[in-house]
N, C-alpha and C positions, 0 to 999 in steps of 0.2 A: 570599497573605502571603509576601515574601520573607524568606528563611530569615536569621537573624544568622550573621556571616562567621565566626564561630571554630565552630560547625556543620557549613559545607558541607566538600564535599569534592568531589573533580573535577577535570576541566579540558577547559578552552573551548581548538582551535585556531582562531584569526581568518586571515582569509585562505587557507585550507583549500584553497580552488580554484586558486589559484597552482602553479606546479611545485612549487617546496619544500614549501608548506602541504599540497599534497595527498601528498607521501612522508610527512607528518610525520603524517598523517590516517590513513596506512595503516599505520604502524607502531605509532601511538597504537590503534588498533583491534586489530592482536594482540597487544599487552601489555594489554591491556585481557582479551581473550579469554583469554591463559593464566593471567591473575589469576584469572579466575575460576573456574579450575579447581581451584588453588592456594592461595586465597583469602589473606587476611589482608597485603593492599596499599592503605595509604590514599586513593593516587590515584584506582586502580580498583574504588572503592566504587561510583562511578557512572561507566556509558559514556562517553569522549570527547564532546563535544558540539560539532558542527563550525557553525563562525559565519562570515559575510561579507556580501559585498553582493546577490549573485545568487542567487535562491531557485533556479530554474531546475539552476543548472549545481552547488549543492548537495546539492539533490536526488537529483543522478543521479552524485554522487559519497558518498554517504551513505548512501543504500539498499543496492547493495550489500555496503559496511560492513557495515550492521544498527545503526548509527548514528544515534543524534536532529543535528538541526541545526533550524540557526534563520538568518533572515536579518535583519540590523543593520549598517546603517551606520557609520561612524568619526563621519558629522556628524549622525546622530541619536539626542542623549544617552539619551533615555528609553530606547528599542531595545536600547542597547548594554548598558546600563546593567541594563536586564531578563536579558539573557544572561549576563553576566557574573554576576549574582548567583544564576545557576543551580550555580558550581562553585566552588572555591576557587582554582582556579590559571588563569592564562593563559597560552598563547605565541601571544607575534603574529609572524606571518608576510605579514603586509602593506605590501608595500614599494612604493615608495624611503620611506626610515624615517625620512628627514629633514621627509616630511611627512604622516605619521603615528602618529608614537611619544607627540608631545605629547598628542591625545587619548587615545589609549589607555590611557597612563597617566594622565592626568585620571581617565579613566573609573573605571582600577583602585583610585585611591584615596579615591574616592566609595565603593567597593561594598568596598571592603578584600581587592581581590584582588591575591594573588599575580602578579609580572608577566616575565614570559620574551621575548625577542624574539630572531630571527638575525638580525640587521643584523649587517651590517660595514663600516657606514659612522661615521668618525670626529666626524662631524656631529650625526647623532641620539645618539650618547652623551655628547655635553655635554646637549644638550637633555633627555637624561632623567636625568645627573648633576644638573640643576637643581631635580631635586626629591627629594634625597635627604633634607633637613632635614625635609620633610612625611613622607614615607613611612616614615622612625622613629618620629616621633610618634605614626603612624597605625600601625606593625605590619606595613607592607607590604613585602615585599621585590619590587627591580626588580633583575633581571639582562639587561641588554642582552648580547645574543652570545654568545646561548647558541648559534649553530649550529657549523660548522666555522670562520669567518675569526678568531675569538675564543679557541674553547676550543681547539682545538688548541694554538696558538700558547701561550695561557694555563697551559696545563698544561707546557710544556716550560718558560715562564717561572719557573714555583714549581720542577720540579726545580733546575735553574740556580741560585736562589735557597737552595737548600738544598747545591747543590755547592762553592759560590762565596762563602766569608766576605767579605764588608763587599760584593756586588755592587754595582760600578759603572757599568757597561756595558753595556748589552743592546741585540742586533741580531738583528732577525728580519726574516727572507725566504721569500718563498712563488714556489714554481716555479710554470710555466705549466698548467693544467689541457688546454688544449686547446678549451675549450665555456665558456660564459656564457647563463644563464637570460635570459628577457626582463627578469627584475625587475631582476638584476645590469646588464645595459646600459644600464636607465634610472636605475642607482644611477650608473653613470660617469657621463650625459650628467648630471644634479646636482651631479655634483661636478668637472667641466671646470672650473667658475666658481671655485677654491679653487688655494689655494697649498695645498704640502705643508708641514707640519710636523714637526720631531724636538724631540724633549727635551734641553736643553742645559743641564749644572749645574742643574738643578731647576727652569729655564725651558723655556715655549716659543718657540722661532722660529720664525719661516717663512722657506721659502725659494720659487723658483720654480721649479713642474713642472720634471721631467726635466731639472736642474740638477747633482743628486746622484745619483751610479755607485758600484757597486761589487762585487765580484767573492764568490760564497758557491760554497761546497761542499756539492752537493746529495748527491754520494754517500754511500750506506751504508758507509763504509771511512776509515781514517784519512787520504787521500789520494785526492785525485779532480781530474776534472776543472774548471777553472774556469768559472762562468757569471757571466757582465753581467747586476746587477738594476739597477733605479733606484729609487732613495726614493719611497715613494708613502706618503697620509696613512691611514693603519689604525688603527682602534681599541684598539691597543696600546699605545700611545702614552699613552693613559688607565689602560687595563683593568692593563698591567703595574706598574702604579706602586704603583696598589689591591692585588692581588696578592700582590707582593714586598713590600709593608710587614711587618716585623715577622717575616719567615720568616729573613731572613740577620742577621748580626750587623754594626754597626758602621755608617755611612752607610745602607747597604740597609733600616735597619730605618724609616726613613721614606719607605722605597720608594725603588728605581733613579734615578739623578741623571741617565743618558743614555740615551735611547732613540732608536732608528733603526727605521725600517719600510719596508721592500724589497719587488717585486715583479720577477720572473724579467722583464729587458729584450727579450722577443722582438720582430719587427720591426711588428709588427702595434699594442703596448703602447708603444712607442719612439714611434712616429708620435703617436699620441695625444698621450702626456704631451708631448710636446714641442710639439703643436700646440696643447693646449690650454692656457696663457698670452697663445696670439697671437690666439687664436680666442674665449677665452672671452664676450667684449663681444657678438659676432657669434651665437654659438649659444644665450645666454642670452637674446636679444631674443626677444617673447615671437609673433610669427610663424614665426619660426627655430625656435623651442623646441617649440612646438605641433606644426609639422608633422614633427619629429624622432620625436615622443612619438608620434603619429598611425604614424610607417613603423616605429619600435619595435612599438605594438602590433600591427602586421600580421605579424612575424615569428615562426616558431617558437617552442616552447615553449623549447628550449634553441638555441643558433646553435653551429657550431661553428666557431672561428676558427684551426684546425689538428689532424691525427689524434689521438683522443683518448690522454691516456697518466698516468698516478697523477699524486695530487699531493703535494710535496713541501712540507714546512715543516720551517725548520732555524731555530735560536736559537743567540746566540753571547753567553756571558757573560764579563767579564771584572772583576778587580780593579782599585783605584786603579790601581795601576801598569801593569798588564797584564799583570804575572807567572803569574798565574793564570788559564789560559783555560780554557773548557769550552765543548763544542760538544752540544749534544741536538738529536734530530730526528726527526719521524714524517712517514706518508705513508700516503695512501689511495686507494683506486682509484676513489671517486666521492664527491666533497664534499657533494654534495646529501642523499646519502644518509649521506654522517659527520654533516650539518644535522639529520637526521630523529632520527637515534640518538642525538645529542648530547642535541639539545632535551627530547626526552621523557623521557630518562634522569637529567636534570636537573632538572628537574618532580618526578620520582620520589624524587629525594632531598630535595629541596626538602619534598614532602609526608608524608617520613617524620621528616624532622629536626623540622618543624612537632607531629607527631601525640606525637614521644617529647618536646619539650620545651616547644613555641609561644614559642622564646627564640629567639635568634641569626641570625633571618632577616630583620629589617626593616633597612630603608637601602637601598642602591647596595652591590652584589656583584658576584663576579666568578665565574666556574665551577671554575676550581681556589681561588682564594684563599680557598671556602667548602666547596669539596667535592673539594679533591685526593687523597685518600684513596680517595674512589669512583671517583673518574673512572679513577685508576691501577688497582684492582682490575678495572673494566669495559673499559676497553681491552684489558687482557691477554685477554681471553675474546671482543673483538670480529675476526673473521672475515675484518672488509675496511680493515682497521690495523696499521699496523706501526710499531712504536716501538723507535730502536734505541740500542743503550748507548750512553751518554753519552762521551764521547772530547775525552782532553786533547791530542790533536794533530793535523792537518791540516786547521785552521779555515779555510782556503780567503780568509781577511779581507785577500786584497790589495786594499789601497784605491785607488778611481782616481776620486775625486769629480772634478770641475772646475769 
């Protein structure tokens, strides 16, 4: 018999055999073992349950970690519901999320299981947001973007909302880390058919890929070299609005009005973005898409696009008149390790909050919007993350759109 939702504890890691999923599984196993020694941690009252489609790969991952596992397909509602019903929270790590998130969210609503994912996809965020009303009514938390792509920048956005009264404009830029997982490449293939979106005066506006560029300063100093970045469609266009709502006075009480998201425009990315509009029809044609998907599946788990280097996120915030400007910065040595760290810790925070109050989690939530203070304390203790002081000079925001 399935236990009632309010009596369940513990974590499911779905998509555990992927690159990021395996890192999440390993980190969750370590946290569970540590919690067994010290006790009193709601998330780890049960061992993490690893789940996915491939029983053979799950067994080979779970057995060395001493964890239980269950094979369950997103296309089999009965087996998926049975897996989720064994725990209170799921971290969904099986992408591309635009094709998987809806099925997992529906299963979470059926089983009253809190949902987190490590998506960096704008489209899947919009899909998850469509279930906000149902999740609120059922008492289920939906937190897309529990990995690096949103959690890091969301934390910086929350800091700026506290630093800049009436935060009016927010720009977020990511440097190139020099590597992509197979899942990230599959996500890029899906995104090639989409136009780039920016938020302007509270409305979302579409622009052609590769047609908006801007220079940012990624240096940990007041002044530094300018790095060219291209506008891309990151989930912060949605999450930053939710996170900044109510954190700053004035217009930002309804969420920041203007949001733009960028990625470092190295040669590989510029070719991809500027060619996306011209080749979208070709790459999304069924035979070509299947061919590209097969080729991506044959690649190594992690593809090096340049020598590996630290990944840097900067966020620039301005008031309505541009008179008050601030820059926040975060750097990590490994974005995939960060994703495992942040997803598991956010699940811990949710379990603690739920055990203490059993309220305040339901509906669509953002990492820093719900857990800013917990993230702030945890980032200070994380040995592979460096958070720079907020700076008021050297924004490096020399405009170069064309």
